[in-house]
BAFI-3210 file (N, C-alpha, C; in Angstrom, 3 decimals, decimal comma, padded with zeros to 6 digits):
// residues 289
n [1|2|3|4|5|6|7|8|9|10|11|12|13|14|15|16|17|18|19|20|21|22|23|24|25|26|27|28|29|30|31|32|33|34|35|36|37|38|39|40|41|42|43|44|45|46|47|48|49|50|51|52|53|54|55|56|57|58|59|60|61|62|63|64|65|66|67|68|69|70|71|72|73|74|75|76|77|78|79|80|81|82|83|84|85|86|87|88|89|90|91|92|93|94|95|96|97|98|99|100|101|102|103|104|105|106|107|108|109|110|111|112|113|114|115|116|117|118|119|120|121|122|123|124|125|126|127|128|129|130|131|132|133|134|135|136|137|138|139|140|141|142|143|144|145|146|147|148|149|150|151|152|153|154|155|156|157|158|159|160|161|162|163|164|165|166|167|168|169|170|171|172|173|174|175|176|177|178|179|180|181|182|183|184|185|186|187|188|189|190|191|192|193|194|195|196|197|198|199|200|201|202|203|204|205|206|207|208|209|210|211|212|213|214|215|216|217|218|219|220|221|222|223|224|225|226|227|228|229|230|231|232|233|234|235|236|237|238|239|240|241|242|243|244|245|246|247|248|249|250|251|252|253|254|255|256|257|258|259|260|261|262|263|264|265|266|267|268|269|270|271|272|273|274|275|276|277|278|279|280|281|282|283|284|285|286|287|288|289]
n.u [000,451|-001,190|-003,866|-003,567|-000,898|000,843|000,230|001,206|003,840|004,976|004,010|005,934|008,296|008,712|008,228|010,653|012,425|013,211|011,954|009,470|008,121|006,390|004,176|003,571|001,937|-000,332|000,872|002,032|-001,084|-001,805|-000,902|-000,957|-003,561|-003,331|-002,110|-002,964|-005,767|-008,382|-011,243|-010,562|-012,778|-013,277|-010,419|-010,922|-012,941|-012,585|-009,745|-008,329|-007,500|-006,286|-002,936|-001,753|001,046|002,216|000,960|001,992|004,638|004,460|003,752|005,734|007,524|006,673|006,705|009,447|010,172|009,231|010,847|013,025|011,929|010,435|008,015|004,409|001,993|003,653|004,166|001,217|000,358|-001,222|-002,916|-005,309|-007,122|-009,104|-011,472|-010,910|-009,818|-006,273|-003,995|-000,348|003,248|006,672|007,316|005,686|004,951|003,828|000,436|-000,788|-002,379|-002,299|-003,024|-005,131|-006,289|-005,700|-007,081|-009,997|-009,974|-009,502|-012,228|-014,215|-013,620|-014,375|-016,908|-019,418|-020,716|-020,569|-018,437|-015,259|-011,409|-008,749|-006,006|-003,104|-000,219|002,639|001,528|001,579|000,237|-001,868|-003,921|-005,145|-005,781|-007,477|-009,166|-010,516|-011,622|-013,615|-015,238|-016,294|-018,167|-018,132|-015,896|-012,567|-010,195|-005,831|-003,119|-000,206|003,167|006,572|007,531|007,327|007,030|005,513|003,465|002,163|000,925|-000,912|-002,722|-003,719|-005,098|-006,720|-008,194|-009,736|-011,345|-013,190|-012,777|-010,989|-011,372|-011,901|-009,690|-006,402|-003,797|000,359|003,498|005,783|007,641|007,180|005,071|005,568|005,031|002,837|003,150|001,577|-000,790|-001,477|-003,190|-005,347|-006,154|-008,745|-008,043|-005,270|-003,492|-001,226|000,484|003,860|007,365|008,659|010,659|013,658|016,987|018,578|017,106|017,121|018,455|017,142|014,524|012,343|013,355|011,633|010,598|012,471|014,390|013,099|011,005|010,102|012,854|012,989|010,084|010,587|012,502|013,437|015,888|017,849|017,180|013,949|012,681|013,137|011,190|008,986|009,885|010,034|007,961|005,740|005,705|005,057|002,891|001,581|001,244|-000,552|-003,014|-006,219|-007,632|-008,472|-007,893|-007,500|-004,851|-003,329|-001,737|000,112|002,298|005,006|006,492|007,113|007,240|005,184|006,169|007,913|006,429|004,033|005,630|006,418|004,353|003,598|002,587|000,154|-003,253|-005,655|-004,100|-004,148|-003,972|-004,400|-004,564|-003,378|-004,211|-002,753|-002,172|-000,384|000,899|-000,579|-001,442|-001,813|-003,495|-004,302|-005,205|-004,912|-004,247|-006,815|-006,558|-003,238|-000,369|002,395|005,879]
n.v [-014,758|-012,493|-011,181|-007,997|-008,111|-008,590|-007,225|-004,340|-004,668|-005,442|-002,988|-001,217|-002,299|-001,813|000,794|002,214|002,377|004,419|004,746|003,383|004,500|005,889|004,393|002,455|001,143|001,264|-000,985|-002,771|-003,928|-004,506|-006,549|-008,225|-009,273|-010,374|-012,501|-013,740|-014,329|-012,976|-010,956|-007,095|-006,029|-008,343|-008,562|-006,234|-006,582|-009,159|-008,509|-009,839|-012,158|-015,041|-015,983|-018,581|-020,808|-021,057|-019,519|-016,936|-017,335|-017,378|-014,288|-013,171|-013,256|-012,294|-009,413|-009,367|-009,481|-007,074|-005,302|-005,347|-003,684|-004,549|-004,347|-004,070|-004,983|-007,036|-009,190|-009,340|-010,139|-009,232|-006,311|-003,214|-001,740|000,046|-000,703|-003,244|-006,389|-007,497|-009,898|-009,732|-009,649|-009,411|-009,551|-007,290|-004,234|-002,718|-001,709|001,574|004,308|006,789|005,793|005,355|007,604|007,790|005,725|006,676|009,067|007,969|006,219|008,142|009,310|007,977|005,449|003,353|002,184|001,209|-000,933|-000,922|-001,189|-001,166|-000,656|-001,704|-000,441|-001,685|-003,493|-005,291|-006,000|-006,806|-004,173|-001,880|-002,239|-004,529|-003,348|-001,105|-003,170|-004,205|-002,159|-001,088|-003,034|-003,832|-003,370|-004,539|-005,574|-005,110|-006,356|-005,547|-006,201|-006,851|-008,648|-011,675|-013,056|-011,367|-011,087|-013,371|-012,987|-010,693|-012,024|-014,305|-012,311|-011,722|-013,381|-014,158|-011,519|-012,368|-011,441|-012,138|-013,477|-011,080|-010,267|-009,802|-011,325|-010,130|-010,949|-008,230|-005,612|-002,591|-001,455|-002,989|-005,844|-005,239|-004,087|-004,820|-004,124|-001,299|002,025|000,689|001,083|002,236|003,352|004,359|002,883|003,865|002,804|003,961|002,899|006,180|007,263|009,056|008,024|009,421|010,075|007,654|006,925|008,780|006,722|005,701|002,632|000,615|000,684|001,434|-000,856|-003,569|-003,289|-004,130|-002,895|-002,276|-001,637|001,172|002,700|004,904|006,309|009,011|011,060|009,999|010,447|008,468|006,424|007,254|008,838|006,915|005,385|007,289|008,130|005,401|004,853|006,897|005,885|003,668|003,781|004,552|007,551|010,306|008,712|008,438|008,902|007,794|009,007|008,145|010,466|011,358|013,628|017,119|016,505|017,457|019,535|018,415|016,671|017,519|018,674|016,874|015,954|017,728|017,698|016,282|016,504|017,956|018,120|017,367|018,106|016,316|017,195|014,962|014,004|015,328|017,396|018,009|017,401|014,660|012,915|012,481|013,318|013,220|013,651|011,608|012,935|013,502|013,953|012,946|014,550|016,112|015,245]
n.w [035,787|034,679|032,491|032,235|033,399|031,982|029,933|030,746|031,700|029,209|027,845|028,893|028,656|025,866|025,228|025,942|024,008|022,131|019,166|019,219|021,404|020,943|019,988|021,808|024,158|022,042|020,467|022,100|023,298|020,291|019,578|022,208|021,628|019,283|020,197|021,834|019,885|020,262|020,301|021,088|023,009|025,014|025,996|027,772|029,348|030,831|031,892|034,158|033,605|033,307|031,760|030,102|030,280|027,710|025,747|027,397|026,596|023,426|023,418|024,081|022,453|019,901|021,123|021,369|019,234|017,657|019,111|018,256|016,152|013,877|011,491|012,907|011,310|009,899|011,765|013,014|009,932|008,433|007,999|008,020|005,140|003,381|003,472|004,006|004,599|004,440|003,729|004,486|004,462|003,962|001,852|000,674|000,503|002,987|003,448|003,516|004,648|003,350|000,950|000,547|-000,466|-003,127|-004,200|-003,691|-004,649|-007,942|-008,025|-008,035|-009,890|-012,370|-014,144|-012,083|-013,070|-015,618|-018,158|-017,884|-018,071|-016,535|-015,248|-012,176|-011,208|-010,422|-008,312|-005,293|-002,785|-003,614|-002,814|-004,073|-006,279|-005,583|-003,989|-005,525|-007,405|-006,040|-005,681|-007,810|-010,029|-012,584|-013,844|-015,507|-014,123|-014,195|-012,741|-012,372|-011,289|-010,118|-008,512|-008,067|-005,712|-004,501|-006,456|-005,643|-003,042|-003,672|-005,458|-003,440|-001,931|-003,351|-004,085|-001,528|-001,155|-003,019|-005,759|-007,822|-010,048|-011,803|-012,024|-013,447|-013,102|-013,446|-013,790|-014,081|-015,137|-014,163|-017,026|-019,160|-019,555|-021,389|-023,304|-026,186|-025,757|-026,517|-026,033|-024,580|-022,383|-019,882|-017,248|-015,792|-012,311|-009,840|-007,081|-006,695|-006,110|-004,599|-003,127|-002,594|-002,553|-000,769|001,533|002,531|005,131|007,014|007,232|009,252|011,420|011,397|008,671|006,514|007,584|007,113|005,274|001,145|-000,508|-002,864|-003,032|-002,292|-003,074|-005,427|-006,933|-007,014|-006,757|-005,865|-008,500|-010,429|-011,322|-012,297|-014,240|-015,994|-016,283|-016,914|-019,944|-020,584|-019,616|-021,038|-023,622|-023,440|-022,449|-023,439|-025,330|-023,491|-021,132|-018,077|-015,808|-012,706|-009,821|-006,407|-004,730|-003,770|-000,586|-001,436|-004,388|-005,897|-008,038|-009,619|-010,619|-011,820|-014,276|-015,369|-016,273|-017,970|-020,785|-020,370|-020,222|-017,843|-015,383|-011,892|-008,268|-005,360|-002,042|001,227|004,630|005,923|004,390|002,372|-000,617|-002,545|-004,251|-007,706|-010,644|-014,246|-017,779|-020,156|-023,313|-026,076|-028,162|-029,807|-028,420|-029,513|-028,686]
ca.u [000,573|-002,762|-003,369|-003,541|-000,233|001,498|000,104|001,788|004,916|005,024|004,298|006,712|009,442|008,600|008,203|011,991|013,298|012,621|011,031|008,794|007,791|005,078|003,033|004,187|000,453|-000,968|001,405|001,663|-002,324|-002,662|-000,047|-001,650|-005,257|-003,268|-001,323|-004,688|-007,024|-009,141|-011,153|-010,598|-013,801|-012,399|-010,126|-011,251|-013,990|-011,070|-008,102|-007,435|-007,765|-004,572|-001,850|-001,066|002,528|001,872|-000,046|003,498|006,022|004,337|003,829|007,074|008,138|005,746|006,953|010,641|010,207|008,432|011,643|013,861|011,396|010,104|006,268|003,585|001,582|003,907|003,612|000,356|000,571|-002,527|-003,238|-006,633|-007,012|-010,105|-011,931|-010,858|-008,680|-005,780|-002,840|000,768|004,128|007,689|007,560|005,096|004,698|002,631|-000,700|-000,706|-003,743|-002,517|-003,205|-006,485|-006,775|-005,522|-007,934|-010,835|-009,743|-010,300|-013,714|-014,993|-013,993|-014,926|-017,803|-018,909|-021,942|-019,754|-017,299|-014,045|-010,346|-007,888|-004,070|-002,385|001,188|002,995|000,274|002,180|-000,589|-003,157|-004,310|-005,825|-006,341|-008,818|-010,360|-011,252|-012,518|-014,753|-016,164|-016,431|-017,994|-017,703|-014,140|-011,816|-008,347|-004,746|-002,310|001,535|004,241|007,578|007,667|006,979|006,857|004,766|002,200|001,855|000,316|-001,696|-003,877|-004,409|-005,473|-007,861|-009,306|-010,113|-012,052|-014,294|-012,335|-010,002|-011,890|-011,908|-008,166|-005,330|-002,406|001,309|005,088|005,947|008,281|005,909|004,060|006,403|003,726|001,610|003,452|001,404|-002,234|-001,786|-004,118|-005,965|-006,825|-009,421|-007,157|-003,661|-002,983|-000,013|001,181|005,545|008,450|009,337|011,321|015,100|018,397|019,098|015,889|016,761|018,869|016,099|013,589|012,352|013,772|010,853|010,396|013,929|014,900|011,925|009,732|011,317|013,592|012,152|009,078|009,824|013,634|013,188|017,278|019,220|015,855|012,590|011,748|013,500|010,148|008,420|010,157|010,484|006,697|004,421|005,680|004,654|001,083|000,560|000,919|-001,188|-004,023|-007,340|-007,618|-009,055|-007,770|-006,986|-003,439|-003,631|-000,375|000,576|003,587|005,850|005,981|008,077|007,328|004,336|006,197|008,421|005,599|003,518|006,810|006,459|003,026|003,222|001,572|-000,791|-004,284|-006,704|-003,401|-004,558|-003,290|-004,905|-003,923|-003,734|-004,804|-001,595|-002,427|000,924|-000,094|-000,445|-002,224|-001,221|-004,136|-004,120|-006,331|-004,270|-004,941|-007,844|-004,983|-001,766|000,581|003,596|006,279]
ca.v [-013,480|-011,814|-009,997|-006,659|-007,138|-008,342|-005,581|-003,230|-005,093|-005,602|-001,762|-000,551|-002,416|-001,282|002,274|002,386|002,464|006,193|004,284|002,741|004,746|006,658|003,745|001,326|001,078|000,322|-002,303|-003,895|-004,996|-005,136|-008,089|-009,103|-009,253|-011,748|-014,159|-014,803|-014,408|-012,667|-009,041|-005,925|-006,371|-009,864|-007,576|-004,967|-007,555|-009,737|-008,124|-010,926|-013,666|-015,581|-016,193|-019,866|-020,079|-021,125|-017,890|-016,029|-017,330|-016,523|-012,831|-012,724|-013,485|-011,357|-008,614|-009,248|-008,940|-005,869|-004,686|-005,368|-002,498|-005,208|-003,795|-004,813|-006,326|-008,411|-009,676|-010,496|-010,831|-008,674|-005,226|-002,819|-001,151|000,852|-001,341|-004,445|-007,085|-007,735|-010,476|-008,653|-010,369|-008,763|-009,611|-006,848|-003,015|-002,437|-000,678|002,644|005,425|008,071|004,925|005,283|008,621|007,514|004,996|007,247|009,878|007,007|006,223|009,651|009,828|006,582|004,976|002,368|001,160|000,744|-002,014|-000,404|-001,541|-000,634|-001,435|-000,923|-001,194|-002,224|-003,770|-005,522|-007,428|-005,981|-002,621|-000,983|-003,221|-005,228|-002,169|-001,013|-004,119|-004,302|-000,900|-001,147|-004,094|-003,883|-003,415|-005,889|-004,736|-005,875|-005,609|-005,600|-006,177|-007,157|-009,549|-012,710|-013,164|-010,013|-011,511|-014,349|-012,035|-010,103|-013,231|-015,062|-011,900|-011,483|-014,909|-013,999|-010,978|-012,726|-010,813|-013,100|-013,713|-009,743|-009,603|-010,572|-010,821|-010,625|-009,969|-007,027|-004,555|-001,190|-001,758|-003,981|-007,242|-004,937|-003,400|-004,635|-003,421|000,201|002,632|-000,280|001,192|003,561|003,841|003,720|004,271|003,454|003,920|003,484|003,769|006,678|007,701|009,090|007,520|010,482|010,099|006,388|006,450|008,989|006,754|004,753|001,712|-000,578|000,718|001,099|-002,352|-004,356|-003,665|-004,222|-001,475|-001,839|-000,724|002,436|003,689|005,746|006,520|009,802|011,575|009,754|010,140|007,874|005,467|008,057|009,252|005,775|005,661|007,857|007,921|004,133|005,298|007,926|004,672|002,457|004,678|005,311|008,744|010,867|008,300|008,722|008,433|008,276|008,034|008,422|010,714|012,025|014,498|018,136|015,877|018,037|020,540|017,930|015,580|018,658|019,302|015,649|015,667|018,963|017,774|015,806|017,171|018,290|017,800|017,752|017,256|015,826|016,546|014,066|015,059|016,621|019,027|017,342|017,020|012,876|012,083|013,495|012,747|013,782|012,908|011,588|014,124|013,212|013,817|012,626|015,839|015,661|015,734]
ca.w [035,024|034,083|030,982|032,119|033,708|031,029|028,948|031,145|031,221|027,461|027,280|029,935|027,605|024,394|025,848|026,431|022,771|021,075|017,807|019,924|022,909|021,233|019,931|022,417|024,450|021,172|019,855|023,078|023,331|019,195|019,925|023,124|020,849|018,075|020,240|022,170|018,929|021,270|020,524|022,106|024,156|026,130|026,855|028,445|029,857|031,583|031,891|035,080|033,250|033,313|030,486|029,970|030,281|025,847|025,454|027,329|025,648|022,106|023,639|024,820|021,276|019,501|021,992|021,007|017,197|017,915|019,872|017,099|014,790|013,239|011,666|013,319|010,209|009,731|012,464|012,632|008,889|007,560|007,407|006,826|003,875|002,403|004,949|003,492|005,710|003,360|004,498|003,888|004,283|004,006|000,491|-000,015|001,109|003,804|002,817|004,246|005,002|002,430|-000,494|000,280|-000,928|-004,355|-004,371|-003,508|-006,002|-009,122|-007,477|-008,043|-011,663|-012,944|-013,663|-011,084|-014,121|-017,111|-017,982|-017,711|-018,389|-015,376|-014,590|-011,004|-011,922|-009,136|-006,773|-004,267|-001,325|-003,878|-002,154|-004,811|-007,119|-004,803|-003,645|-007,297|-007,993|-004,827|-005,561|-009,580|-010,195|-013,799|-013,926|-015,391|-013,875|-014,391|-011,549|-012,828|-010,371|-010,757|-007,489|-008,241|-004,268|-004,178|-006,896|-004,937|-002,091|-004,142|-005,901|-001,978|-001,266|-004,743|-003,547|-000,404|-001,014|-004,025|-006,870|-008,139|-011,450|-012,288|-012,062|-014,393|-012,475|-014,879|-013,458|-015,495|-014,908|-014,597|-018,030|-019,790|-020,128|-021,938|-024,252|-027,421|-025,491|-026,507|-026,057|-024,501|-021,183|-019,512|-016,664|-015,040|-011,287|-009,324|-005,820|-007,217|-005,660|-004,615|-001,632|-002,641|-001,971|000,097|002,335|003,307|006,860|007,961|007,616|010,502|010,975|011,076|007,301|006,077|007,776|007,169|003,638|000,439|-000,852|-004,250|-003,247|-001,493|-002,873|-007,338|-007,604|-005,754|-006,298|-005,783|-009,427|-011,427|-011,883|-012,909|-015,425|-016,997|-016,049|-017,543|-020,754|-020,781|-019,450|-021,930|-024,588|-023,069|-022,309|-024,457|-025,760|-022,446|-020,128|-016,613|-014,871|-010,908|-008,887|-005,379|-005,104|-002,611|-000,145|-002,145|-005,711|-007,035|-008,990|-010,674|-011,403|-013,396|-015,153|-016,027|-016,647|-019,202|-022,212|-020,463|-019,756|-016,834|-014,682|-010,820|-006,909|-004,079|-000,725|002,289|005,808|006,306|003,622|001,559|-002,355|-001,818|-005,546|-009,029|-011,725|-015,061|-018,444|-021,890|-024,657|-026,953|-029,986|-029,084|-028,323|-030,184|-027,454]
c.u [-000,415|-002,432|-003,221|-001,837|000,586|001,673|000,962|003,084|005,407|004,886|005,237|008,278|009,593|008,507|009,415|012,571|011,971|011,703|010,305|007,693|006,155|003,612|002,768|002,492|-000,248|-000,476|001,125|-000,106|-002,647|-001,885|-000,377|-003,285|-004,006|-002,462|-002,914|-005,529|-008,610|-009,715|-010,850|-011,776|-013,526|-011,602|-010,049|-012,534|-013,176|-009,992|-007,377|-007,703|-006,212|-003,987|-001,864|000,437|002,589|001,914|001,545|004,364|005,813|004,082|004,956|007,425|008,104|006,813|008,753|010,710|010,241|009,496|012,758|013,170|010,847|007,905|005,537|002,497|002,624|004,287|002,618|-000,159|-000,688|-002,761|-004,517|-006,547|-008,474|-011,106|-012,153|-009,402|-007,864|-004,470|-001,684|001,838|005,311|008,307|006,954|005,123|003,735|001,680|-000,716|-002,201|-003,503|-002,512|-004,400|-007,107|-006,363|-006,911|-009,678|-010,944|-010,234|-011,428|-014,194|-015,012|-014,319|-016,056|-018,593|-019,820|-022,021|-018,533|-016,240|-012,781|-009,476|-006,531|-003,680|-001,331|001,994|002,387|000,947|000,880|-001,572|-003,534|-005,662|-006,111|-007,690|-009,964|-010,847|-012,050|-013,884|-016,320|-016,777|-016,281|-018,262|-017,002|-013,623|-010,635|-007,179|-004,083|-000,721|002,237|005,554|008,127|007,303|006,226|005,128|003,353|001,108|000,828|-000,813|-003,062|-004,566|-005,574|-007,102|-009,084|-010,001|-011,139|-013,171|-014,120|-011,818|-010,282|-012,086|-010,327|-007,153|-004,112|-000,765|001,870|005,059|007,024|007,648|005,147|004,186|005,742|003,052|001,912|002,697|-000,084|-002,014|-002,989|-005,547|-006,752|-007,561|-008,422|-005,871|-003,873|-001,923|000,648|002,909|006,326|009,016|010,428|012,695|015,855|018,772|018,347|016,055|017,753|017,780|014,477|013,218|012,565|012,608|010,232|011,562|014,835|014,222|011,461|010,352|011,358|013,061|010,814|008,730|010,898|013,434|014,734|017,318|017,928|014,050|012,188|011,826|011,942|009,182|008,455|010,300|008,439|005,841|004,729|004,740|003,250|000,588|000,497|000,090|-002,830|-004,958|-006,964|-008,464|-008,983|-006,979|-005,690|-003,190|-002,191|-000,182|002,054|003,690|006,005|007,254|007,621|005,994|004,348|007,266|007,479|004,582|004,266|006,575|005,474|002,084|002,356|000,158|-002,411|-005,656|-005,805|-004,073|-003,874|-004,356|-003,931|-004,380|-004,222|-003,910|-001,016|-000,659|-000,275|000,299|-000,639|-002,013|-002,169|-003,886|-004,847|-005,047|-005,234|-006,022|-007,103|-003,640|-001,029|001,829|004,806|008,136]
c.v [-013,663|-011,151|-008,495|-006,276|-007,079|-007,621|-005,038|-003,750|-004,969|-003,814|-000,612|-000,900|-001,472|000,752|003,054|002,679|003,706|006,151|004,304|003,349|005,647|005,942|002,149|000,613|000,089|-001,180|-003,021|-004,426|-005,409|-006,917|-008,822|-010,130|-010,857|-012,563|-014,879|-014,982|-013,908|-010,842|-008,081|-005,914|-007,463|-009,062|-006,895|-005,492|-008,041|-009,800|-008,876|-012,109|-013,877|-016,083|-017,665|-019,776|-020,268|-019,627|-016,907|-016,405|-016,885|-014,966|-012,853|-012,313|-012,148|-009,929|-007,869|-008,686|-007,348|-004,313|-004,197|-004,592|-003,647|-004,732|-004,714|-005,518|-007,122|-009,504|-010,294|-010,697|-010,290|-007,221|-004,209|-001,696|-000,756|-000,363|-002,784|-004,661|-007,584|-008,592|-009,779|-009,562|-009,798|-008,757|-008,377|-005,251|-002,843|-000,761|000,580|003,539|006,746|007,496|005,081|006,390|008,549|006,838|005,788|008,555|009,295|006,857|007,250|009,660|008,798|005,822|004,057|001,785|000,296|-000,266|-001,097|-001,133|-000,861|-001,002|-000,911|-001,639|-000,889|-002,742|-004,123|-006,081|-007,036|-005,249|-002,381|-001,654|-003,660|-003,799|-001,589|-002,200|-004,061|-003,374|-000,634|-002,341|-004,566|-003,612|-004,830|-005,122|-005,998|-005,803|-006,550|-005,846|-007,154|-008,470|-011,121|-013,265|-012,266|-010,583|-012,525|-014,076|-011,730|-010,942|-013,773|-013,356|-011,258|-012,358|-014,592|-012,857|-011,278|-011,877|-011,606|-013,009|-012,498|-009,239|-010,344|-010,045|-011,228|-009,670|-009,113|-006,037|-002,727|-001,870|-002,539|-004,873|-006,311|-004,238|-003,586|-004,631|-001,964|000,878|001,818|-000,238|002,218|004,312|003,224|004,074|003,307|004,031|003,029|003,795|005,239|007,924|007,874|008,430|008,251|010,422|008,845|006,631|008,014|008,781|005,681|003,312|000,330|-000,367|000,369|-000,481|-003,545|-004,520|-003,504|-002,777|-001,240|-001,320|000,662|002,866|003,756|006,277|007,894|010,817|011,666|009,794|009,471|006,986|006,253|008,362|008,355|005,501|006,351|008,141|006,842|003,979|005,852|006,708|004,439|002,885|004,847|007,010|009,187|009,796|008,346|007,794|009,065|008,123|008,841|009,245|011,263|013,254|015,485|017,541|016,825|018,591|019,789|016,988|016,343|018,870|017,692|014,992|016,871|018,533|016,651|017,010|016,907|017,596|018,193|016,910|017,162|016,200|015,625|014,645|015,747|017,808|019,042|017,050|015,325|012,409|013,292|013,032|013,608|012,145|012,810|012,277|013,022|012,600|014,072|014,212|015,509|015,761|015,426]
c.w [034,664|033,060|031,233|032,827|033,030|029,919|029,352|031,194|029,967|027,738|027,502|028,867|026,106|024,785|026,400|025,114|022,187|019,879|018,369|020,854|022,412|020,856|020,717|023,164|023,107|020,511|020,571|023,235|021,677|019,110|020,955|022,435|019,800|018,948|020,726|020,957|019,678|020,498|021,574|023,841|025,569|026,358|027,909|029,540|031,072|031,994|033,360|035,250|033,083|031,811|030,916|029,994|028,443|026,008|025,951|026,671|024,135|022,344|023,529|023,349|020,481|020,187|021,266|019,380|016,759|018,625|018,595|015,315|013,485|012,764|012,249|012,618|009,720|010,698|012,776|011,457|008,438|008,395|006,757|005,593|003,239|002,844|004,575|004,319|004,320|004,418|003,603|004,624|004,340|002,628|-000,593|000,909|001,542|003,203|003,906|003,905|003,553|001,037|-000,790|-000,022|-002,312|-004,650|-004,439|-004,863|-007,239|-008,861|-008,059|-009,467|-012,692|-012,668|-012,909|-012,511|-015,448|-016,999|-018,272|-017,676|-017,450|-015,049|-013,382|-011,372|-010,451|-007,954|-006,073|-003,709|-002,554|-003,893|-003,102|-005,800|-007,041|-004,404|-004,366|-007,412|-007,011|-005,512|-007,126|-010,221|-011,216|-014,440|-014,159|-015,055|-014,063|-013,384|-012,030|-011,550|-010,758|-009,437|-007,849|-006,679|-004,053|-004,802|-006,037|-003,389|-002,714|-004,282|-004,426|-001,736|-002,285|-004,162|-002,124|-000,270|-002,948|-005,631|-007,636|-009,672|-012,134|-012,229|-012,369|-013,738|-013,269|-013,853|-014,806|-014,490|-015,546|-015,885|-018,924|-020,584|-020,664|-023,146|-025,777|-026,971|-025,705|-026,845|-025,676|-023,357|-020,433|-017,992|-016,030|-013,876|-010,474|-007,952|-006,083|-006,388|-005,638|-003,562|-002,349|-002,142|-000,668|001,670|002,767|004,627|007,466|008,295|008,849|010,317|010,716|008,974|006,295|006,169|007,470|005,637|002,547|-000,142|-002,232|-004,342|-002,765|-002,449|-004,971|-007,019|-006,403|-005,391|-005,770|-006,710|-010,899|-012,082|-012,670|-014,039|-016,626|-017,121|-016,508|-018,926|-021,411|-020,423|-020,188|-023,379|-024,465|-022,667|-023,302|-024,448|-024,011|-020,941|-018,903|-016,070|-014,010|-010,655|-007,722|-005,710|-003,403|-001,780|-001,018|-003,685|-006,810|-008,003|-010,123|-011,031|-012,405|-014,639|-015,879|-017,010|-017,905|-020,274|-021,991|-020,137|-018,344|-015,524|-013,010|-009,675|-005,521|-002,637|000,333|003,372|006,176|005,362|002,512|000,654|-002,467|-003,529|-006,815|-010,062|-013,498|-016,269|-020,143|-022,733|-025,544|-028,056|-029,422|-029,304|-028,888|-029,287|-027,757]
res [m|t|l|r|q|a|l|t|a|a|v|t|q|l|a|v|d|p|h|l|e|a|t|a|t|r|d|a|e|l|l|l|l|h|t|l|r|i|p|r|a|t|l|l|a|h|p|n|r|e|f|t|s|h|q|q|s|l|y|k|n|n|i|a|r|r|l|h|h|e|p|i|q|y|i|t|g|q|q|e|f|y|g|l|t|l|k|v|t|p|a|v|l|i|p|r|a|e|t|e|h|l|v|e|a|v|l|k|l|l|p|a|d|k|p|l|k|i|v|d|v|g|t|g|s|g|a|i|a|i|a|l|s|v|h|l|p|h|a|e|l|t|a|l|e|i|s|a|e|a|l|a|v|a|a|a|n|a|h|e|h|n|v|a|n|r|i|r|f|l|q|s|d|l|l|s|a|l|d|h|e|a|r|a|f|d|a|i|v|s|n|p|p|y|v|s|e|a|d|r|a|h|l|h|p|q|v|r|d|y|e|p|a|a|s|l|f|a|g|e|t|g|l|e|i|y|r|r|f|i|p|q|a|y|s|a|l|k|p|r|g|l|l|a|l|e|i|g|h|g|q|q|e|a|i|a|s|l|l|q|t|w|h|n|v|s|f|i|n|d|l|q|q|i|p|r|v|a|l|a|r|r|p|a|v|p|t|i|r]
***
């Protein structure tokens, strides 16, 4: 069997599943490249190269995993985020392009040439903290995560990208580990859980059945974490400190209400023109709440 024949057969298998039909060609090719550990240019240049029996077995296994809706990223063990290749496992939420808007917004608002103290809450794979560390070389990051398994993945990614010496990793339920550090931080950023339980059944099975539920769901309305987190962030930030949050579809009005005592509240849309990032500043003078 040649590479072309194997690829064609895999695409046909995947396309039968309505959940996988739209990405069948992409998925089959990505898994072929992963199985063979070759670049796409090699596949294009040598489509008639023969598969060994061992390679065929590995590829069939990877396709079978995908047919069970396991995310490509968990099969390959990696995901690209803001120009970085990150290790991912089922212990962490898969970094998404929407979260790059959050990183971009924060980088526009924070000076790259000054020492800063930044917290990433719910760091998961470490995507946000690591991207900020790479682009803010004078910043000190604290990455908080309730899952010890996820923290281990984040720490490994930080080492891989040579920023581990500037990121403090702490196991924490939201900001609870920093209760003693009031008014200490220049910025707090987070992509928290914000999917409502009511939407669970409507999620793609690769998300609903494989990604960590604790990183996805936040009560019946999807706002439970924000309600706990925003007051904690208010206490931890310096006066005029920046809060940057990823938010879900249809949540802008509710988040604006939760931020009503903050200053300079604004929202940034994603590429689909959905409000995706909420930004706010802690008042210079504490507001009576």
